[in-house]
C-alpha positions in Angstrom: 67.2 160.1 -43.4 65.5 163.5 -44.1 62.3 162.8 -46.1 61.9 166.5 -46.8 65.2 166.5 -48.6 64.3 163.4 -50.6 61.1 165.2 -51.7 63.0 168.4 -52.6 65.6 166.3 -54.5 63.0 164.4 -56.4 61.1 167.6 -57.2 64.2 169.0 -58.8 64.4 171.9 -56.3 68.0 171.4 -55.3 71.0 173.2 -56.8 74.1 171.2 -57.4 75.8 172.2 -54.2 72.8 171.3 -52.1 72.4 168.0 -54.0 76.1 167.1 -53.3 75.6 167.8 -49.6 72.4 165.7 -49.6 74.2 162.8 -51.2 77.3 163.2 -49.0 75.2 163.1 -45.9 73.4 160.0 -47.1 76.7 158.3 -47.9 78.0 159.1 -44.4 74.9 157.6 -42.8 74.8 154.7 -45.2 71.1 155.5 -46.0 71.9 156.0 -49.7 72.6 152.3 -50.2 69.2 151.2 -48.8 67.1 153.4 -51.1 66.1 152.6 -54.7 68.9 152.0 -57.2 68.8 155.6 -58.6 70.3 156.9 -55.4 73.1 154.4 -55.2 74.0 155.0 -58.9 74.1 158.8 -58.4 76.1 158.4 -55.2 78.6 156.3 -57.1 78.7 158.8 -59.9 79.7 161.7 -57.6 82.2 159.4 -55.9 83.7 158.4 -59.2 83.8 162.1 -60.3 85.9 162.8 -57.2 83.4 165.2 -55.7 82.7 163.0 -52.6 84.8 160.2 -51.2 83.5 156.8 -50.1 83.1 158.1 -46.5 80.9 161.0 -47.6 83.5 163.8 -47.4 83.2 166.5 -50.0 86.2 167.6 -52.0 85.5 171.4 -52.0 87.9 172.0 -54.9 86.2 169.4 -57.1 82.7 170.7 -56.1 83.8 174.3 -56.9 85.1 173.1 -60.3 81.7 171.7 -61.2 79.9 174.7 -59.8 82.0 177.0 -61.9 81.2 174.8 -65.0 77.5 175.1 -64.2 77.4 178.9 -64.6 
């Protein structure tokens, strides 16, 4: 678990793509499920949105769709 990334996330300093990668990495390692509930809920939200699967793999097409919407 990268504490610097947690601080960056909680400070609002991550863009959408970086945040998705952050959550995908934590889903892969399983760390997201041992943190406070906010992290688990956000992980489930990006899984349910189809951006990341339950193993932590990012669907680049879905991520790009949301990135395009964000512009």
